[in-house]
N, C-alpha and C positions, 0 to 999 in steps of 0.2 A: 812759356810757350813757344814752341824754336822754331823762327822763319828761316828758309834761305830763299834767297835771290840768285840767281844764277843767266846769260845770255851764253847759253849753248853753241850759236852758232854753226845752228844746222845741222851738228854735232863733230864738225870738222877740227880735229885737233891741231895741235900745232908739229906736228910730225906728218900733218896734211893727210892725217886717215881719217875716218867719217866711224866714229862707234859709240856710240850709244852706250850701251854694256858700261864703256868708260865713263860716259858720264853719270848713267845712274852709279853706277859704285863709285864713282865720287861726294856725290852725291847722297846717298842711304849710311855714307860713314858718320855723316853729324846727328843724323836718326833725329831730321826735322818733322817736326807736327803740317809744319804747313809750306811748300815751294811754286817758288812765283816765277819761270822757266818766258823765255825772251827768245826768238829768230828759232823757233819751233814750225814745221813745215808738213807736208803733204804731195807729193807726187810731182817734188820735182829731179832735173837730169842729173841734175848735181851735187845729188842725195839719194842717186838709186833708182830715185821714183818710189820715196816706200812713203808710208802712212806713220809719221814719226810720233805725233802725240800719244798713237792704239801701239809701238813698240813699245815707246817709255813706260807704259799702262802699266803691257805686260814685264815689263820689266823690274815695275816696281811696287808689286801685290801688296797690297793690303789701305792704298793710297786712294781714296775716291779724285772725280781729275773732269774738267771740264776745260773747256782749248774756246781761243779767243782770233776767227780769220780775221785781220784786220787788210792782209792781199788776197781776193776769196776770188778766181779765176777757170775760166771753162778750160779742163785738157782731159776730155770724153776718147775715148779708140773704141773699136770693136765690141769688144768684152767688157765693158765698165764706159757705156753712152754717158751719165752723170757722171761720169772723176769733174775732181774742182783740185783745181792746183795749189795751196794756199800757202800764207806765212804768216805765224802770229805768232799770240801768249800762251799760257800753260799753267792751270792752276792747280797743286795736288794735293788734297791734305787729309788727315789720318781718320777727322771726324766726318760727317755726312757733309756734301755743300747742301748748304739746305735754299741759297736760290744762287743765279748769276744772273748776269749786263755783260758783256761787250758796247764799250762807247767808243768809235772812233773821232779822234783826235783832226783838230783843223792841221788841214795840208797845205801847203804853199805848192803852187805849182809851177815845176822849171821848165824854163825855152827848152836846155838841152843838159842843164845836172840831171842825175838820177834821182828822183824824188817817189817814196810810195808813203804808203797809208800808211797810220800809225794807233795805234789805241792802249786803252787800260780795259783789261779784264777784270771784273771783281767777282769775290766768292763772296754770301755767309756761310759763316762756320760758325759752329762753336770754340771754345776753350777747351783745354784737358780743368778745367774747373766751372765747365757749363756758364763761361760768356757769351754773349755772339761776337761776333767782331766781323765789319767789312776786311775782306783781304782786297787786294791789287795786282796785276801785276800788267806793268808799265815799259812803255819803252819807246822813248822823244825819238824825232828829226833828228838825225845825225848833221846837221846840211849850216844850220848859224842859230848865232841866238835869235836873230827874228823870229825863224820858223820854232824856234819853240816855244820862245814867250809865251806866243795865241795856248798853246798847248796846259803851260803850265797852268795861265786865266780858264782853260777847260776842268785841266784838274782841281782847281779849287769849288772851281760850281760846282764840280759834279759834290765834292766833300760836301759842300758845302749844304746843297739843297739835299743829300741823301734821308736826311731823320722823316722829315718832312714831307716827304714823297711818302713814306711809308717802303710796305716792303712791298713781292712781288703781286701780289696781292690786300689789298685792304680793305675793315668796311665789313657792312653783311649786306644780302644781294636781297630783294623784296619776294624773291619764290628761290628757296634752298631746297628744291627737288627738283633742280635745275641743273642743278653736282659743282658751281662757281666755287662753292664755300668748300669743295674738297679738302682733306686732310685743317692740317695748322695753318692758324698765319702767319706766314713766312716772316722773325722779326728783321728791321731795316735800323741797326745799333748805330748808335752816334758816332763807338767808337771807330779808330781808320786806321789800317795795316799798308803803306805804297810804297812797292819793291821793286825795282827794273832798273832798264838799263837806261837814267836817264842821258847820259852825254852834255851834262854838264859838270863842269869843277864847281868847287867852292867860292871861290872868287871872278864865279860870272851871276851878271844879272837875277837869272832863272831860280838858280843855288836863295838867292836872296829875296828876289820873290816868294820861293816854297815857304823859307824859315823865317825869314827876315832881316832887317838892315842888317852890317857893319859900320857899328860908332866906335872915334877910332874914343872914342871917350870911356862910353858902357858897356865894347860891347857886342854880341849879338845879340839883336834887340829880337824875342821869341812873342810873339800873340800869345795868348793861354789860353783859346777860342784856335786856333791852328796846327800848324803840324812842324816837327822839329826831328831834327836827324838822331838819326837810335847811336849814330856810330860814336855824337858828339856825347849823345849823353848816358852812352857809355865807358867815358871816361877818357878820349883820346881824342884827341887834339884835330880842329875838322882839318888839318891842313895836310893829317899824316894820312901814309899808305895808302896805295893803288890795287886798283880791282883789272885796269885794264890796261899795259905795260903802265908806265907811269903815272896816271895819273889813275883819279879816285874818282868815276863816273854812276857806277855801282850806288845806288843806296838801299835804305828800310828807314822812309820815315815812317814817325808815328800820331796820332792822335799828342796835343800836348800835354794834354793831363800823366798822357802815359809817361812823362820821363823820368823820377822815379822809381819806374817800374822795369826799367830797362837793367836788365843784369848783368849783359854781354854781349860782345861785337869783335869779329873776327872778319878776318875776308883769307881762304886759303890759299896763301902761295902754291901752296906743292899743287897743284890739279893743272892739264895738259891738257884739255879734253876740248877747249876750245880759246880763243883770243880773250879770255872776260876770267878772271876767274871767280867765285862765289863768294857769296856775303852771306854771314851765318849771326841773328839774334837770339838773341832771349826774353823775355817781356811777363813780367809776375801776372800775367792770369790766367 
């Protein structure tokens, strides 16, 4: 199963042009099964007041999709009184999205520096082999480790409790005729893939909290019930590679027990549709 994450910077490329068709082309050439996008927006003047989720979906036919607005503000006008100005994350999947949730992550309210609400968008999908899996598109704070660490803790808590919470609905109902149990019970699997722009590097406290501490004698201590960096599981050194400038801050993490199923990981260094580069990972599920 092929995963791709890409912070598209609302379609703004290195050449200063807004070009969602270029973004879609850079994604589709990798033929991903699941795509996690960050910095996708609706009705902002800077990007032409366009509905980017709808446009990207039209440019990528054959994918199911969900959008999670982390910034959601009134932008109505005479023709569209209920229009919303939004900024957030998106997941596209070749297989149907069985259920979805959007989790706001802790936000540090600054007095003068620009601080925005960030989140983790969840989608439950099936792999080509029929295995359900939780997939997340994530964007963390750009400000400082102190603003990201609470967000990392929230991610770990979401991951820890998801299976116990069950699907979007679970259990029975005393009156089946009431319609609450329509359709099949949506699954909530233990296995998860977290991808996105995490805004931290491998030498940070945030990275260590997410995948385990680095020790002088024993290397990186990964918890068997935690998350792993798929880039490393695919055979790369954790300090190798760059996804934004000269830093690797865009990641695909997955449940630790999937480590031996990670087949490949690459960064598309040829992409120019954003200030970030797509990260592609294949997992044998």
